[in-house]
N, C-alpha and C positions, 0 to 999 in steps of 0.2 A: 438574556444571560449574560453575565458579566464578562465571560470568555470571548463571546463573539463582539462585544463592544469593545475590548482590549485589542483584539485582533484587528478589526476595521480602524481602530483609531493608531495602531503602530504600524501596520502594513498597507492601509490603504487600497490601492488598486490591485495589489498582489493577492488579496481576498477576493476572488472570483463571485462567490455566492455564498449567502448563508440562510439556513433556515431554522425555524424553532416549532415544533408541534409536539403537544402531548409530553412535554418534558424533555423531547429528545432534540439536542442542540447538534447542527451540522454546519460545517464550513468547507467549501471548496477553494483550494488555494494554488497558486502558480507553482509547476513542477520546479522552476529554476530557484524557488526561494523555500522550498518545502522542508528542507532540513532546517534552515534558520528560523522559519516559523515554529516548526515542532519543538525546538530548542527552546525558543522564547516561551512557549505553553508549558513546558516543563519546569524552567527556571524561575519564570515571573511568580512573584509571591501571592499575587492575587488570583492566579489560574492554578498553579500547583499542581500540574497533571504529572505525578511521579510514577505512574503506572500505565504502560502499553498494555492493554489487555487482550488486544488483538491486533492482526495485521493480516490483510487478505487482499485480493484483487477481483475485479469484476471484468467481464468480457463483454462489450456490447455490440459486438458484429452481427448478430442475428437479431437484435431489437429493433424496433422502429425508432426513428427513422434507419433504414438500412444503410450501413457504412457510416455510421455516426463518428464523428471525430471529437475528441481522441477517442480510439477504440477501447482503450482500457482506463480503468481507474484502480489506484491502489488506495485502500480504505484502512486508516489507523483508528482504533477505538480507545480513547484515553479515558482515564480515570483519576481523580484526585482522592488519595486515601485520607488527607487532611480536610478537605473542604467538602468530600463526598458529593462531587458531580462528575458528569460525563460529557465526553465530546466526540462526536466522530468528525473525522478530517479526511477529505478525499482529494487526490491529486491525479490529475488527468496525464495519462501516458499515450503518446501516439505510437502507432505500430511500427512505423519506420524507424523509430528511434526509441525502443521500449527499454527505457531505462530511467531510474530515479536514484536519489542519493540514499545510501544506506543510513539507517538511523541506530544502528548497533553501538555506536559512540554514545549515544544517549540512553538508551534502554538495551542493556546486553542481551537481555531474553528475545529481542528482534532477530538475533542471528538465525535462529530456527525457522522463525516465521518467513523472513526473506528468503531463506533457501528453499522452503516449499512454494512459495510464489514463484521463485525462479524455475523450480522444477516442473510445476504445472501449469504454468502461464507463459514463461519465457522472458519475464520482465527482470532485467539485471538490475542489481543495486550496485551502485559504484562506491567503491571504497569498502565494500563487505570484505571481512577478513578471510573467509573461507567458503565462497559462492561455488557450490557443487550440488549435484543431485542429493536428495535426501529420501525421497520415497520410491522413485523409480531406478532402475538399475543403470549403470554408467553408459550401456550400450543403446539404450532406449532413444528412439528417434522422434523427436518432436515435443511437443508439451500437450498432454491429454486434456486439460481443462479449457483449453482454447476451443470456442465454439464451432470453428471450422476444422476441427480434429475430426478425421473420419472414424466413425465408430467401427468399422469393420476393419480397420487398418491392422495388419499383422506386423509384428516387430521381429527382428532377427533372432534365431535361436542362438543363445549364448552357453556353451558348454563349459563349465567350471572345472579346472583340473583339480584332483584332490591330493 
């Protein structure tokens, strides 16, 4: 795909891995340059990924090989409404510094998705204008979609005054 070629040409070693199978294009990029790369994909006339259709995360702690680094990946699903093509961009995020740049400046709709990833996985988005819980209540301890979150864990009882 043209987008993968443009990425490799423009960012070289910052593009860690690419794959293409059955019309599904994917690139793994360096975390330090992720926002720059995503901005390029949005603004470049050849790629024109003007729509962020999804943003989520994956926790690999329980998958072989155990203890895989980086533990997390933030996954961006991009779509070009004018070119009608898609691209999945992955960014590895280590457990000890679980943070990646926010893309709310690029796609304002990312705000809700980044809040969801923060709430459920504990990955912070640097520069997010309002990073707070979106699904769990404020007193909730931990991040329930992390694979090491205890399924039997009890949360504090919070009484709301009326």
